[in-house]
MARNU-811926 format. One record per residue: x, y, z of N, C-alpha, C in turn. Coordinates in steps of 0.05 Angstrom, whole numbers, plus 5000, padded with zeros to 4 digits. Each point is the difference from the previous one (the first is absolute). Last residue first. Example, Ala and Ser with C-alpha at 12.3 -4.5 7.8 and 13.67 -1.06 7.14 Angstrom:
n.east: 5257&n.north: 4955&n.up: 5142&ca.east: 5016&ca.north: 5024&ca.up: 5001&c.east: 4985&c.north: 5022&c.up: 5014
n.east: 5006&n.north: 4885&n.up: 4999&ca.east: 4982&ca.north: 5024&ca.up: 5000&c.east: 5018&c.north: 5024&c.up: 5000
This chain:
n.east: 1385&n.north: 8626&n.up: 5275&ca.east: 5002&ca.north: 5024&ca.up: 5017&c.east: 5003&c.north: 5024&c.up: 4982
n.east: 4972&n.north: 4888&n.up: 5000&ca.east: 5002&ca.north: 5024&ca.up: 4984&c.east: 5000&c.north: 5024&c.up: 5018
n.east: 5016&n.north: 4886&n.up: 5004&ca.east: 4998&ca.north: 5025&ca.up: 5015&c.east: 5004&c.north: 5023&c.up: 4980
n.east: 4982&n.north: 4885&n.up: 5009&ca.east: 5001&ca.north: 5023&ca.up: 4982&c.east: 4997&c.north: 5025&c.up: 5017
n.east: 5026&n.north: 4888&n.up: 5011&ca.east: 4991&ca.north: 5025&ca.up: 5014&c.east: 5005&c.north: 5023&c.up: 4980
n.east: 4982&n.north: 4889&n.up: 4983&ca.east: 5017&ca.north: 5024&ca.up: 4997&c.east: 4987&c.north: 5023&c.up: 5015
n.east: 4962&n.north: 4910&n.up: 4986&ca.east: 5026&ca.north: 4996&ca.up: 5013&c.east: 5019&c.north: 5024&c.up: 4997
n.east: 4910&n.north: 5000&n.up: 4963&ca.east: 5017&ca.north: 4980&ca.up: 4988&c.east: 5027&c.north: 4997&c.up: 5012
n.east: 4957&n.north: 5084&n.up: 5033&ca.east: 4987&ca.north: 4984&ca.up: 4980&c.east: 5020&c.north: 4980&c.up: 4988
n.east: 4983&n.north: 5089&n.up: 5075&ca.east: 5013&ca.north: 4974&ca.up: 4997&c.east: 4984&c.north: 4985&c.up: 4980
n.east: 5015&n.north: 5112&n.up: 5026&ca.east: 4984&ca.north: 4977&ca.up: 4993&c.east: 5017&c.north: 4975&c.up: 4999
n.east: 4996&n.north: 5117&n.up: 5025&ca.east: 5014&ca.north: 4974&ca.up: 5004&c.east: 4980&c.north: 4978&c.up: 4993
n.east: 5020&n.north: 5114&n.up: 4990&ca.east: 4980&ca.north: 4979&ca.up: 4997&c.east: 5015&c.north: 4973&c.up: 5000
n.east: 5024&n.north: 5107&n.up: 5037&ca.east: 5006&ca.north: 4974&ca.up: 4989&c.east: 4975&c.north: 4983&c.up: 4998
n.east: 5042&n.north: 5107&n.up: 5017&ca.east: 4975&ca.north: 4985&ca.up: 4997&c.east: 5007&c.north: 4974&c.up: 4986
n.east: 5057&n.north: 5086&n.up: 5056&ca.east: 4998&ca.north: 4976&ca.up: 4983&c.east: 4972&c.north: 4989&c.up: 5000
n.east: 5067&n.north: 5094&n.up: 5024&ca.east: 4975&ca.north: 4987&ca.up: 5003&c.east: 4998&c.north: 4977&c.up: 4981
n.east: 5085&n.north: 5065&n.up: 5049&ca.east: 4987&ca.north: 4985&ca.up: 4978&c.east: 4974&c.north: 4988&c.up: 5008
n.east: 5086&n.north: 5077&n.up: 5026&ca.east: 4976&ca.north: 4986&ca.up: 5009&c.east: 4986&c.north: 4988&c.up: 4976
n.east: 5110&n.north: 5017&n.up: 5005&ca.east: 4974&ca.north: 5014&ca.up: 4999&c.east: 4978&c.north: 4983&c.up: 5011
n.east: 5093&n.north: 4974&n.up: 4998&ca.east: 4995&ca.north: 5008&ca.up: 4973&c.east: 4973&c.north: 5015&c.up: 4996
n.east: 5031&n.north: 4962&n.up: 5083&ca.east: 5020&ca.north: 5020&ca.up: 4993&c.east: 4997&c.north: 5010&c.up: 4971
n.east: 4912&n.north: 4965&n.up: 5047&ca.east: 5027&ca.north: 4989&ca.up: 4996&c.east: 5019&c.north: 5023&c.up: 4994
n.east: 4892&n.north: 4963&n.up: 5028&ca.east: 5018&ca.north: 5024&ca.up: 5002&c.east: 5028&c.north: 4989&c.up: 4997
n.east: 4899&n.north: 4957&n.up: 4967&ca.east: 5025&ca.north: 4999&ca.up: 5015&c.east: 5013&c.north: 5027&c.up: 5000
n.east: 4897&n.north: 4943&n.up: 4984&ca.east: 5018&ca.north: 5022&ca.up: 4995&c.east: 5026&c.north: 4995&c.up: 5015
n.east: 4905&n.north: 4944&n.up: 4958&ca.east: 5019&ca.north: 5006&ca.up: 5021&c.east: 5018&c.north: 5022&c.up: 4992
n.east: 4911&n.north: 4929&n.up: 4971&ca.east: 5010&ca.north: 5028&ca.up: 4997&c.east: 5018&c.north: 5005&c.up: 5024
n.east: 4953&n.north: 4910&n.up: 4946&ca.east: 5015&ca.north: 5010&ca.up: 5022&c.east: 5010&c.north: 5028&c.up: 4994
n.east: 4929&n.north: 4915&n.up: 4968&ca.east: 5009&ca.north: 5026&ca.up: 4993&c.east: 5012&c.north: 5013&c.up: 5025
n.east: 4978&n.north: 4895&n.up: 4961&ca.east: 5003&ca.north: 5017&ca.up: 5023&c.east: 5010&c.north: 5027&c.up: 4989
n.east: 4940&n.north: 4918&n.up: 4949&ca.east: 5023&ca.north: 5019&ca.up: 5001&c.east: 5000&c.north: 5013&c.up: 5028
n.east: 4951&n.north: 4910&n.up: 4942&ca.east: 5003&ca.north: 5016&ca.up: 5025&c.east: 5026&c.north: 5017&c.up: 4998
n.east: 4929&n.north: 4956&n.up: 4923&ca.east: 5028&ca.north: 5002&ca.up: 5009&c.east: 5002&c.north: 5019&c.up: 5024
n.east: 4918&n.north: 4983&n.up: 4949&ca.east: 5007&ca.north: 4977&ca.up: 5015&c.east: 5029&c.north: 5000&c.up: 5010
n.east: 4961&n.north: 5075&n.up: 4953&ca.east: 4997&ca.north: 4976&ca.up: 4983&c.east: 5011&c.north: 4975&c.up: 5013
n.east: 5023&n.north: 5072&n.up: 5060&ca.east: 4992&ca.north: 5008&ca.up: 4973&c.east: 5000&c.north: 4975&c.up: 4982
n.east: 5006&n.north: 5035&n.up: 5110&ca.east: 4997&ca.north: 4977&ca.up: 4983&c.east: 4989&c.north: 5010&c.up: 4973
n.east: 5058&n.north: 5041&n.up: 5092&ca.east: 4982&ca.north: 5004&ca.up: 4978&c.east: 4998&c.north: 4974&c.up: 4985
n.east: 5036&n.north: 5045&n.up: 5102&ca.east: 4998&ca.north: 4977&ca.up: 4982&c.east: 4979&c.north: 5007&c.up: 4978
n.east: 5070&n.north: 5065&n.up: 5066&ca.east: 4973&ca.north: 4990&ca.up: 4994&c.east: 5002&c.north: 4976&c.up: 4981
n.east: 5056&n.north: 5079&n.up: 5061&ca.east: 5004&ca.north: 4972&ca.up: 4993&c.east: 4972&c.north: 4988&c.up: 4996
n.east: 5057&n.north: 5101&n.up: 5021&ca.east: 4977&ca.north: 4986&ca.up: 4990&c.east: 5007&c.north: 4972&c.up: 4993
n.east: 5062&n.north: 5062&n.up: 5039&ca.east: 4976&ca.north: 5017&ca.up: 5003&c.east: 4975&c.north: 4985&c.up: 4990
n.east: 5107&n.north: 4983&n.up: 5042&ca.east: 4979&ca.north: 4989&ca.up: 4984&c.east: 4975&c.north: 5017&c.up: 5003
n.east: 5109&n.north: 5028&n.up: 5012&ca.east: 4973&ca.north: 4997&ca.up: 5012&c.east: 4980&c.north: 4989&c.up: 4980
n.east: 5114&n.north: 5025&n.up: 5027&ca.east: 4981&ca.north: 4990&ca.up: 4981&c.east: 4973&c.north: 4994&c.up: 5014
n.east: 5109&n.north: 5050&n.up: 5012&ca.east: 4973&ca.north: 4994&ca.up: 5010&c.east: 4983&c.north: 4989&c.up: 4977
n.east: 5093&n.north: 5018&n.up: 4989&ca.east: 4999&ca.north: 5007&ca.up: 5028&c.east: 4972&c.north: 4994&c.up: 5013
n.east: 5069&n.north: 4968&n.up: 4912&ca.east: 4973&ca.north: 5004&ca.up: 5009&c.east: 4999&c.north: 5005&c.up: 5030
n.east: 5081&n.north: 4978&n.up: 4948&ca.east: 4992&ca.north: 5028&ca.up: 4999&c.east: 4972&c.north: 5006&c.up: 5009
n.east: 5022&n.north: 4901&n.up: 4971&ca.east: 5021&ca.north: 5019&ca.up: 5005&c.east: 4989&c.north: 5029&c.up: 4997
n.east: 4934&n.north: 4920&n.up: 5028&ca.east: 5014&ca.north: 5009&ca.up: 4977&c.east: 5020&c.north: 5022&c.up: 5007
n.east: 4934&n.north: 4957&n.up: 5059&ca.east: 5027&ca.north: 4988&ca.up: 5000&c.east: 5017&c.north: 5010&c.up: 4976
n.east: 4906&n.north: 5022&n.up: 5012&ca.east: 5016&ca.north: 5013&ca.up: 5022&c.east: 5029&c.north: 4991&c.up: 5000
n.east: 4937&n.north: 4958&n.up: 4941&ca.east: 5007&ca.north: 5027&ca.up: 4991&c.east: 5018&c.north: 5015&c.up: 5021
n.east: 4962&n.north: 4916&n.up: 5022&ca.east: 5022&ca.north: 4997&ca.up: 4981&c.east: 5010&c.north: 5027&c.up: 4990
n.east: 4925&n.north: 5000&n.up: 5054&ca.east: 5023&ca.north: 4992&ca.up: 5017&c.east: 5024&c.north: 4996&c.up: 4982
n.east: 4919&n.north: 5017&n.up: 4957&ca.east: 5010&ca.north: 5024&ca.up: 5013&c.east: 5024&c.north: 4993&c.up: 5018
n.east: 4956&n.north: 4928&n.up: 4959&ca.east: 5012&ca.north: 5017&ca.up: 4979&c.east: 5012&c.north: 5025&c.up: 5013
n.east: 4952&n.north: 4943&n.up: 5056&ca.east: 5025&ca.north: 4987&ca.up: 4991&c.east: 5014&c.north: 5017&c.up: 4980
n.east: 4914&n.north: 5027&n.up: 5027&ca.east: 5020&ca.north: 5004&ca.up: 5022&c.east: 5027&c.north: 4988&c.up: 4993
n.east: 4928&n.north: 4985&n.up: 4941&ca.east: 5009&ca.north: 5028&ca.up: 4999&c.east: 5021&c.north: 5006&c.up: 5022
n.east: 4959&n.north: 4915&n.up: 4999&ca.east: 5019&ca.north: 5003&ca.up: 4977&c.east: 5010&c.north: 5028&c.up: 4999
n.east: 4935&n.north: 4985&n.up: 5065&ca.east: 5024&ca.north: 4985&ca.up: 5006&c.east: 5021&c.north: 5002&c.up: 4978
n.east: 4914&n.north: 5038&n.up: 4985&ca.east: 5015&ca.north: 5015&ca.up: 5021&c.east: 5026&c.north: 4986&c.up: 5007
n.east: 4941&n.north: 4955&n.up: 4940&ca.east: 5012&ca.north: 5024&ca.up: 4988&c.east: 5016&c.north: 5016&c.up: 5020
n.east: 4993&n.north: 4899&n.up: 5026&ca.east: 4980&ca.north: 5020&ca.up: 4993&c.east: 5014&c.north: 5023&c.up: 4986
n.east: 5048&n.north: 4905&n.up: 4992&ca.east: 4989&ca.north: 5016&ca.up: 5021&c.east: 4979&c.north: 5020&c.up: 4990
n.east: 5045&n.north: 4920&n.up: 4956&ca.east: 5021&ca.north: 5015&ca.up: 5013&c.east: 4990&c.north: 5017&c.up: 5023
n.east: 4940&n.north: 4950&n.up: 4947&ca.east: 5018&ca.north: 4980&ca.up: 5012&c.east: 5024&c.north: 5014&c.up: 5014
n.east: 4937&n.north: 5050&n.up: 4948&ca.east: 4991&ca.north: 4995&ca.up: 5027&c.east: 5016&c.north: 4978&c.up: 5014
n.east: 5014&n.north: 5021&n.up: 4907&ca.east: 5010&ca.north: 5020&ca.up: 5018&c.east: 4993&c.north: 4995&c.up: 5029
n.east: 5008&n.north: 4916&n.up: 4934&ca.east: 4984&ca.north: 5025&ca.up: 5001&c.east: 5011&c.north: 5018&c.up: 5021
n.east: 5043&n.north: 4919&n.up: 4979&ca.east: 4981&ca.north: 4999&ca.up: 4978&c.east: 4983&c.north: 5025&c.up: 4998
n.east: 5108&n.north: 4980&n.up: 5037&ca.east: 4972&ca.north: 5003&ca.up: 5008&c.east: 4982&c.north: 5000&c.up: 4976
n.east: 5097&n.north: 4999&n.up: 5000&ca.east: 4989&ca.north: 4973&ca.up: 5007&c.east: 4971&c.north: 5001&c.up: 5009
n.east: 5060&n.north: 5065&n.up: 4927&ca.east: 4993&ca.north: 4997&ca.up: 5029&c.east: 4988&c.north: 4972&c.up: 5004
n.east: 5061&n.north: 5068&n.up: 4924&ca.east: 4987&ca.north: 4975&ca.up: 5006&c.east: 4994&c.north: 4999&c.up: 5030
n.east: 5005&n.north: 5094&n.up: 4946&ca.east: 5017&ca.north: 4981&ca.up: 5013&c.east: 4984&c.north: 4974&c.up: 5005
n.east: 5002&n.north: 5106&n.up: 4948&ca.east: 4987&ca.north: 4974&ca.up: 5001&c.east: 5020&c.north: 4981&c.up: 5013
n.east: 4977&n.north: 5115&n.up: 4984&ca.east: 5018&ca.north: 4978&ca.up: 5006&c.east: 4984&c.north: 4974&c.up: 5003
n.east: 4993&n.north: 5110&n.up: 4961&ca.east: 4987&ca.north: 4974&ca.up: 5004&c.east: 5022&c.north: 4979&c.up: 5005
n.east: 4985&n.north: 5117&n.up: 5001&ca.east: 5015&ca.north: 4976&ca.up: 4998&c.east: 4983&c.north: 4975&c.up: 5005
n.east: 5007&n.north: 5116&n.up: 4983&ca.east: 4982&ca.north: 4977&ca.up: 5000&c.east: 5016&c.north: 4976&c.up: 4997
n.east: 5015&n.north: 5112&n.up: 5029&ca.east: 5010&ca.north: 4974&ca.up: 4991&c.east: 4977&c.north: 4980&c.up: 5002
n.east: 5027&n.north: 5115&n.up: 5003&ca.east: 4980&ca.north: 4979&ca.up: 5001&c.east: 5012&c.north: 4974&c.up: 4989
n.east: 5043&n.north: 5087&n.up: 5000&ca.east: 5002&ca.north: 4988&ca.up: 5027&c.east: 4980&c.north: 4976&c.up: 5002
n.east: 5024&n.north: 5022&n.up: 4904&ca.east: 5007&ca.north: 5019&ca.up: 5020&c.east: 5003&c.north: 4986&c.up: 5027
n.east: 4969&n.north: 4935&n.up: 4946&ca.east: 4993&ca.north: 5025&ca.up: 4987&c.east: 5004&c.north: 5022&c.up: 5021
n.east: 5021&n.north: 4885&n.up: 4983&ca.east: 5002&ca.north: 5025&ca.up: 5015&c.east: 4993&c.north: 5023&c.up: 4982
n.east: 4996&n.north: 4882&n.up: 5016&ca.east: 4997&ca.north: 5023&ca.up: 4982&c.east: 5000&c.north: 5026&c.up: 5016
n.east: 5029&n.north: 4887&n.up: 5009&ca.east: 4995&ca.north: 5026&ca.up: 5013&c.east: 4999&c.north: 5021&c.up: 4978
n.east: 4997&n.north: 4884&n.up: 5021&ca.east: 5002&ca.north: 5022&ca.up: 4981&c.east: 4993&c.north: 5026&c.up: 5014
n.east: 5024&n.north: 4884&n.up: 5017&ca.east: 4994&ca.north: 5027&ca.up: 5010&c.east: 5004&c.north: 5020&c.up: 4977
n.east: 5005&n.north: 4887&n.up: 5038&ca.east: 4994&ca.north: 5018&ca.up: 4977&c.east: 4993&c.north: 5027&c.up: 5011
n.east: 5037&n.north: 4940&n.up: 5060&ca.east: 5000&ca.north: 4982&ca.up: 4977&c.east: 4995&c.north: 5015&c.up: 4974
n.east: 5044&n.north: 5058&n.up: 5077&ca.east: 4975&ca.north: 4984&ca.up: 4997&c.east: 5003&c.north: 4982&c.up: 4976
n.east: 5065&n.north: 5067&n.up: 5024&ca.east: 4994&ca.north: 4989&ca.up: 5027&c.east: 4975&c.north: 4982&c.up: 4999
n.east: 5085&n.north: 5053&n.up: 4937&ca.east: 4975&ca.north: 4985&ca.up: 4999&c.east: 4995&c.north: 4987&c.up: 5027
n.east: 5056&n.north: 5092&n.up: 4976&ca.east: 5002&ca.north: 4973&ca.up: 5012&c.east: 4973&c.north: 4987&c.up: 4999
n.east: 5009&n.north: 5086&n.up: 4962&ca.east: 5028&ca.north: 4991&ca.up: 4998&c.east: 5004&c.north: 4972&c.up: 5010
n.east: 4907&n.north: 5035&n.up: 4954&ca.east: 5014&ca.north: 5001&ca.up: 5026&c.east: 5028&c.north: 4990&c.up: 4997
n.east: 4940&n.north: 5050&n.up: 4920&ca.east: 5010&ca.north: 4974&ca.up: 5012&c.east: 5013&c.north: 5004&c.up: 5027
n.east: 4925&n.north: 5053&n.up: 4944&ca.east: 5023&ca.north: 5008&ca.up: 5017&c.east: 5011&c.north: 4975&c.up: 5013
n.east: 4927&n.north: 5039&n.up: 4916&ca.east: 5011&ca.north: 4977&ca.up: 5015&c.east: 5026&c.north: 5009&c.up: 5014
n.east: 4924&n.north: 5072&n.up: 4980&ca.east: 5022&ca.north: 4986&ca.up: 4986&c.east: 5010&c.north: 4978&c.up: 5018
n.east: 4906&n.north: 5069&n.up: 4987&ca.east: 5017&ca.north: 4983&ca.up: 5016&c.east: 5021&c.north: 4987&c.up: 4983
n.east: 4963&n.north: 5087&n.up: 4956&ca.east: 4988&ca.north: 4981&ca.up: 5018&c.east: 5020&c.north: 4985&c.up: 5017
n.east: 4988&n.north: 5102&n.up: 4947&ca.east: 5017&ca.north: 4977&ca.up: 5004&c.east: 4987&c.north: 4981&c.up: 5020
């Protein structure tokens, strides 16, 4: 059995899709942004710190930690790769995200 689409009960992004296979999830979200490139927002570490700070604010999360924040360039497109974890009332979770900005849109795959 593979991944199955798992719609979110509340839409929180301009476009979003989530697939689930047991405890594993893959999601992609897209939002409009006013920046032209990721570096306009900050370094990988700065963006990672913002993501983890947001994670700490989520309901039930008791701790969150950034373990990796790097920049990759593939075919001229810049990506930030962020690895982080959280502890929550729903268990401990590990996340790996790739973030990109292109054409006035922010793309995040986690």
